[in-house]
N, CA and C atoms as an extended XYZ file, in Angstrom:
213
Properties=species:S:1:pos:R:3:atomname:S:1:resname:S:1:resid:I:1 pbc="F F F"
N        89.589      103.320       31.268 N   UNK     1
C        90.565      102.380       31.613 CA  UNK     1
C        89.990      100.989       31.294 C   UNK     1
N        90.805      100.226       30.639 N   UNK     2
C        90.338       98.832       30.203 CA  UNK     2
C        90.445       97.899       31.351 C   UNK     2
N        89.324       97.217       31.662 N   UNK     3
C        89.344       96.162       32.595 CA  UNK     3
C        89.907       94.763       32.076 C   UNK     3
N        90.791       94.130       32.846 N   UNK     4
C        91.358       92.884       32.342 CA  UNK     4
C        90.310       91.743       32.712 C   UNK     4
N        90.368       90.763       31.986 N   UNK     5
C        89.519       89.510       32.084 CA  UNK     5
C        89.966       88.754       33.276 C   UNK     5
N        89.099       88.159       33.938 N   UNK     6
C        89.276       87.293       35.077 CA  UNK     6
C        88.876       85.852       34.588 C   UNK     6
N        89.841       84.902       34.678 N   UNK     7
C        89.659       83.524       34.232 CA  UNK     7
C        89.537       82.634       35.455 C   UNK     7
N        88.510       81.773       35.364 N   UNK     8
C        88.299       80.719       36.466 CA  UNK     8
C        89.395       79.767       36.506 C   UNK     8
N        90.049       79.516       37.628 N   UNK     9
C        91.130       78.614       37.673 CA  UNK     9
C        90.740       77.086       37.477 C   UNK     9
N        89.493       76.798       37.837 N   UNK    10
C        89.069       75.405       37.628 CA  UNK    10
C        88.595       75.093       36.273 C   UNK    10
N        87.802       75.829       35.688 N   UNK    11
C        87.311       75.489       34.330 CA  UNK    11
C        87.980       76.168       33.197 C   UNK    11
N        88.701       77.271       33.469 N   UNK    12
C        89.421       77.959       32.455 CA  UNK    12
C        88.588       78.965       31.650 C   UNK    12
N        87.319       79.103       31.972 N   UNK    13
C        86.464       80.057       31.289 CA  UNK    13
C        86.526       81.451       31.863 C   UNK    13
N        86.309       82.415       31.032 N   UNK    14
C        86.292       83.833       31.447 CA  UNK    14
C        85.025       84.013       32.385 C   UNK    14
N        85.311       84.607       33.506 N   UNK    15
C        84.244       84.985       34.494 CA  UNK    15
C        83.511       86.190       33.908 C   UNK    15
N        82.276       86.183       33.570 N   UNK    16
C        81.580       87.380       33.022 CA  UNK    16
C        81.403       88.410       34.140 C   UNK    16
N        81.211       89.670       33.726 N   UNK    17
C        81.230       90.758       34.698 CA  UNK    17
C        80.099       90.677       35.702 C   UNK    17
N        78.883       90.206       35.273 N   UNK    18
C        77.770       90.089       36.253 CA  UNK    18
C        78.113       89.047       37.229 C   UNK    18
N        78.708       87.922       36.913 N   UNK    19
C        79.046       86.872       37.794 CA  UNK    19
C        80.085       87.412       38.805 C   UNK    19
N        81.084       88.056       38.187 N   UNK    20
C        82.133       88.704       39.022 CA  UNK    20
C        81.592       89.674       40.115 C   UNK    20
N        80.659       90.584       39.614 N   UNK    21
C        80.172       91.574       40.532 CA  UNK    21
C        79.280       91.010       41.623 C   UNK    21
N        78.496       89.953       41.269 N   UNK    22
C        77.563       89.290       42.205 CA  UNK    22
C        78.157       88.232       43.126 C   UNK    22
N        79.061       87.478       42.532 N   UNK    23
C        79.602       86.320       43.144 CA  UNK    23
C        81.088       86.148       43.169 C   UNK    23
N        81.752       87.221       42.937 N   UNK    24
C        83.216       87.235       42.845 CA  UNK    24
C        83.819       86.452       43.930 C   UNK    24
N        84.557       85.409       43.589 N   UNK    25
C        85.209       84.552       44.622 CA  UNK    25
C        86.732       84.494       44.259 C   UNK    25
N        87.512       85.048       45.144 N   UNK    26
C        88.995       85.047       44.993 CA  UNK    26
C        89.680       84.737       46.315 C   UNK    26
N        90.668       83.926       46.200 N   UNK    27
C        91.579       83.769       47.345 CA  UNK    27
C        92.965       84.112       46.946 C   UNK    27
N        93.570       84.903       47.792 N   UNK    28
C        95.015       85.324       47.549 CA  UNK    28
C        95.658       85.089       48.879 C   UNK    28
N        96.604       84.181       49.016 N   UNK    29
C        97.172       83.656       50.274 CA  UNK    29
C        98.634       83.380       50.048 C   UNK    29
N        99.426       83.811       50.998 N   UNK    30
C       100.835       83.371       50.969 CA  UNK    30
C       101.021       82.340       52.148 C   UNK    30
N       101.602       81.135       51.760 N   UNK    31
C       101.788       80.102       52.642 CA  UNK    31
C       102.987       80.511       53.614 C   UNK    31
N       102.793       80.117       54.874 N   UNK    32
C       103.766       80.463       55.889 CA  UNK    32
C       104.798       79.356       56.067 C   UNK    32
N       105.702       79.689       57.026 N   UNK    33
C       106.797       78.819       57.461 CA  UNK    33
C       106.242       77.448       57.888 C   UNK    33
N       106.837       76.345       57.502 N   UNK    34
C       106.491       75.110       57.915 CA  UNK    34
C       105.586       74.368       56.876 C   UNK    34
N       105.031       75.097       55.887 N   UNK    35
C       104.155       74.429       55.022 CA  UNK    35
C       105.082       73.937       53.836 C   UNK    35
N       104.589       72.815       53.182 N   UNK    36
C       105.370       72.314       52.040 CA  UNK    36
C       105.380       73.379       50.926 C   UNK    36
N       104.501       74.397       50.983 N   UNK    37
C       104.466       75.443       50.006 CA  UNK    37
C       105.099       76.704       50.580 C   UNK    37
N       105.944       76.592       51.580 N   UNK    38
C       106.513       77.685       52.314 CA  UNK    38
C       106.914       78.898       51.349 C   UNK    38
N       106.331       80.043       51.497 N   UNK    39
C       106.537       81.205       50.803 CA  UNK    39
C       105.749       81.308       49.419 C   UNK    39
N       105.189       80.263       48.987 N   UNK    40
C       104.468       80.282       47.692 CA  UNK    40
C       103.174       81.066       47.914 C   UNK    40
N       102.615       81.551       46.834 N   UNK    41
C       101.346       82.242       46.830 CA  UNK    41
C       100.248       81.353       46.192 C   UNK    41
N        99.075       81.454       46.810 N   UNK    42
C        97.926       80.724       46.211 CA  UNK    42
C        96.960       81.874       45.756 C   UNK    42
N        96.748       81.849       44.349 N   UNK    43
C        95.822       82.949       43.766 CA  UNK    43
C        94.791       82.130       42.991 C   UNK    43
N        93.544       82.190       43.476 N   UNK    44
C        92.379       81.490       42.807 CA  UNK    44
C        91.163       82.416       42.593 C   UNK    44
N        90.726       82.304       41.388 N   UNK    45
C        89.427       83.060       41.079 CA  UNK    45
C        88.517       81.951       40.501 C   UNK    45
N        87.223       81.959       40.977 N   UNK    46
C        86.402       80.876       40.534 CA  UNK    46
C        84.983       81.501       40.109 C   UNK    46
N        84.480       80.930       39.041 N   UNK    47
C        83.114       81.293       38.520 CA  UNK    47
C        82.050       80.680       39.573 C   UNK    47
N        80.809       81.072       39.370 N   UNK    48
C        79.770       80.557       40.281 CA  UNK    48
C        79.651       78.990       40.220 C   UNK    48
N        79.683       78.502       39.106 N   UNK    49
C        79.608       77.073       38.977 CA  UNK    49
C        80.696       76.309       39.660 C   UNK    49
N        81.873       76.767       39.469 N   UNK    50
C        83.054       76.132       40.169 CA  UNK    50
C        83.059       76.398       41.688 C   UNK    50
N        82.559       77.561       42.062 N   UNK    51
C        82.409       77.838       43.509 CA  UNK    51
C        81.639       76.776       44.101 C   UNK    51
N        80.483       76.408       43.490 N   UNK    52
C        79.477       75.379       43.965 CA  UNK    52
C        80.211       74.045       44.096 C   UNK    52
N        81.028       73.751       43.060 N   UNK    53
C        81.655       72.429       43.072 CA  UNK    53
C        82.685       72.346       44.099 C   UNK    53
N        83.454       73.392       44.374 N   UNK    54
C        84.433       73.450       45.399 CA  UNK    54
C        83.771       73.258       46.825 C   UNK    54
N        82.749       74.074       46.995 N   UNK    55
C        82.046       73.983       48.360 CA  UNK    55
C        81.447       72.646       48.562 C   UNK    55
N        80.863       72.056       47.551 N   UNK    56
C        80.371       70.703       47.723 CA  UNK    56
C        81.461       69.742       48.098 C   UNK    56
N        82.608       69.828       47.379 N   UNK    57
C        83.686       69.026       47.754 CA  UNK    57
C        84.232       69.198       49.215 C   UNK    57
N        84.337       70.493       49.560 N   UNK    58
C        84.821       70.815       50.902 CA  UNK    58
C        83.881       70.261       51.937 C   UNK    58
N        82.592       70.329       51.713 N   UNK    59
C        81.618       69.803       52.731 CA  UNK    59
C        81.711       68.367       52.873 C   UNK    59
N        82.147       67.657       51.804 N   UNK    60
C        82.294       66.123       51.836 CA  UNK    60
C        83.556       65.757       52.566 C   UNK    60
N        84.649       66.498       52.526 N   UNK    61
C        85.944       66.152       53.060 CA  UNK    61
C        86.210       66.680       54.398 C   UNK    61
N        85.527       67.809       54.747 N   UNK    62
C        85.760       68.460       56.135 CA  UNK    62
C        85.042       67.800       57.217 C   UNK    62
N        85.614       67.549       58.300 N   UNK    63
C        84.933       67.097       59.507 CA  UNK    63
C        84.045       68.112       60.160 C   UNK    63
N        84.391       69.307       60.070 N   UNK    64
C        83.539       70.388       60.506 CA  UNK    64
C        83.074       71.110       59.256 C   UNK    64
N        81.764       71.342       59.149 N   UNK    65
C        81.072       71.911       57.928 CA  UNK    65
C        81.615       73.315       57.813 C   UNK    65
N        82.201       73.643       56.716 N   UNK    66
C        82.757       75.064       56.476 CA  UNK    66
C        81.712       76.042       56.143 C   UNK    66
N        80.413       75.630       55.916 N   UNK    67
C        79.393       76.562       55.617 CA  UNK    67
C        78.508       76.870       56.819 C   UNK    67
N        78.471       78.178       57.057 N   UNK    68
C        77.588       78.764       58.142 CA  UNK    68
C        76.284       79.347       57.521 C   UNK    68
N        75.181       78.758       57.858 N   UNK    69
C        73.899       79.194       57.369 CA  UNK    69
C        73.591       80.644       57.842 C   UNK    69
N        73.127       81.446       56.873 N   UNK    70
C        72.779       82.906       57.156 CA  UNK    70
C        71.525       82.844       58.099 C   UNK    70
N        71.583       83.484       59.219 N   UNK    71
C        70.528       83.374       60.214 CA  UNK    71
C        69.370       84.361       59.889 C   UNK    71
């Protein structure tokens, strides 16, 4: 069975199999009632480099740090 390619939504590059296996990052979410995106779907796949960029950005804009350190 042929595996389809996964493309990073941020940079547009193909996510290689090793990166996908070790660091696969996907968000699949349907917005609920009351959102300006009511009923729309959010589907994101990110490579390792773009994951780091996103998390760095989120840490800068969030009042509560979204990263929990591994104890």
